[in-house]
Each structure stands twice: as C-alpha cells, then as structure tokens.
One Martini backbone bead per residue (centre of mass of N, CA, C, O) as a GRO file, in nm:
protein
   88
    1MET     BB    1  -0.344   1.812   1.240
    2PHE     BB    2  -0.248   1.483   1.233
    3ASN     BB    3  -0.330   1.194   1.097
    4SER     BB    4  -0.327   0.878   1.117
    5LEU     BB    5  -0.215   0.605   0.970
    6PRO     BB    6  -0.268   0.326   0.844
    7THR     BB    7  -0.211   0.007   0.871
    8PRO     BB    8  -0.037  -0.191   0.701
    9THR     BB    9  -0.094  -0.442   0.448
   10ILE     BB   10   0.002  -0.765   0.376
   11VAL     BB   11  -0.007  -0.903   0.049
   12GLN     BB   12  -0.004  -1.253  -0.052
   13LEU     BB   13   0.087  -1.271  -0.389
   14PRO     BB   14   0.152  -1.395  -0.679
   15GLN     BB   15   0.337  -1.284  -0.907
   16GLY     BB   16   0.123  -1.263  -1.197
   17SER     BB   17  -0.135  -1.333  -1.102
   18ALA     BB   18  -0.465  -1.292  -1.112
   19GLU     BB   19  -0.488  -1.181  -0.824
   20TRP     BB   20  -0.266  -0.969  -0.846
   21LEU     BB   21  -0.385  -0.812  -1.082
   22ALA     BB   22  -0.656  -0.738  -0.948
   23TYR     BB   23  -0.537  -0.589  -0.711
   24ARG     BB   24  -0.377  -0.369  -0.872
   25LEU     BB   25  -0.631  -0.253  -1.019
   26ALA     BB   26  -0.769  -0.159  -0.732
   27LYS     BB   27  -0.493  -0.004  -0.693
   28PHE     BB   28  -0.251   0.212  -0.582
   29ASN     BB   29   0.093   0.248  -0.680
   30ALA     BB   30   0.419   0.333  -0.704
   31SER     BB   31   0.445   0.263  -1.017
   32GLU     BB   32   0.210   0.508  -1.071
   33SER     BB   33   0.309   0.790  -0.981
   34ALA     BB   34   0.419   0.918  -1.245
   35ALA     BB   35   0.146   0.921  -1.387
   36VAL     BB   36  -0.012   1.090  -1.183
   37LEU     BB   37   0.209   1.335  -1.226
   38GLY     BB   38   0.290   1.346  -1.543
   39ILE     BB   39   0.614   1.191  -1.570
   40SER     BB   40   0.569   0.958  -1.756
   41PRO     BB   41   0.703   0.803  -2.049
   42TRP     BB   42   0.462   0.556  -2.063
   43LEU     BB   43   0.224   0.711  -1.881
   44THR     BB   44  -0.070   0.859  -1.856
   45PRO     BB   45  -0.324   0.957  -1.664
   46TYR     BB   46  -0.534   0.862  -1.874
   47GLN     BB   47  -0.430   0.571  -1.916
   48LEU     BB   48  -0.460   0.492  -1.622
   49TRP     BB   49  -0.762   0.529  -1.609
   50LEU     BB   50  -0.828   0.326  -1.828
   51GLN     BB   51  -0.716   0.088  -1.677
   52LYS     BB   52  -0.880   0.112  -1.399
   53THR     BB   53  -1.165   0.106  -1.582
   54GLY     BB   54  -1.126  -0.112  -1.830
   55ARG     BB   55  -1.052   0.049  -2.115
   56LEU     BB   56  -0.747  -0.068  -2.083
   57GLU     BB   57  -0.509  -0.257  -2.153
   58GLY     BB   58  -0.242  -0.385  -2.075
   59SER     BB   59   0.071  -0.407  -2.133
   60LYS     BB   60   0.311  -0.554  -2.290
   61ALA     BB   61   0.587  -0.717  -2.248
   62ASN     BB   62   0.904  -0.620  -2.258
   63GLN     BB   63   1.231  -0.656  -2.230
   64ALA     BB   64   1.265  -0.469  -1.981
   65MET     BB   65   1.043  -0.601  -1.810
   66LEU     BB   66   1.156  -0.890  -1.808
   67ARG     BB   67   1.424  -0.813  -1.678
   68GLY     BB   68   1.309  -0.692  -1.417
   69THR     BB   69   1.173  -0.954  -1.324
   70GLU     BB   70   1.439  -1.124  -1.320
   71LEU     BB   71   1.598  -0.909  -1.115
   72GLU     BB   72   1.430  -0.863  -0.854
   73PRO     BB   73   1.548  -1.062  -0.641
   74ALA     BB   74   1.838  -0.940  -0.646
   75ALA     BB   75   1.753  -0.644  -0.583
   76ARG     BB   76   1.619  -0.706  -0.314
   77ALA     BB   77   1.862  -0.834  -0.171
   78ALA     BB   78   2.052  -0.592  -0.197
   79TYR     BB   79   1.876  -0.392  -0.045
   80GLU     BB   80   1.859  -0.550   0.225
   81GLU     BB   81   2.165  -0.558   0.270
   82HIS     BB   82   2.215  -0.245   0.262
   83THR     BB   83   1.963  -0.156   0.478
   84GLY     BB   84   1.807  -0.387   0.659
   85LEU     BB   85   1.552  -0.417   0.493
   86VAL     BB   86   1.242  -0.574   0.453
   87MET     BB   87   1.089  -0.699   0.169
   88GLN     BB   88   0.744  -0.779   0.059
   0.00000   0.00000   0.00000
C-alpha cells in the first residue's frame, strides 16, 4: 500500500538571496539529484555531503552557471508556454 505524499509547499524567496541559499542548504533539491546518484560530472555524493554539512563552501559561479542564471527566466517562460504548466 502506498502512503500519500505530503502536499508541496511553495516557498517564495528571492533567488540568490541569503535566505534562499540557507533554505537550499537545508533541503535536497532536484539539481542535486545527479550528485546523490553518483552520476554528476561536477559534484560527487561526498562533496554534496560536505556542502550540506557546512564542511565545504559552495562553488563559485563559472561562465556556464552565470549564463544559466541569465537565461532562466526565458527558459521558464518557454517551458510554461510549451507545456501549459506554471513553474513557481
């Protein structure tokens, strides 16, 4: 028998803010899934553990990361238009 999943909570924090970074540090999120599974080319499960336990600083943003942040609003809008789903 399957247990029902908890109702998701939408947390509205400005991306990149100190509050947002603290919230992400305390939670596991989709962008960390590949590291948890050991298939990330950028982060090992051990490095993720070090980050989550405060033993390793987060990586500095490289050009690809900065470009992704810059393009995120347009990518989100395109996804929403394509799928009809609203991303929070």
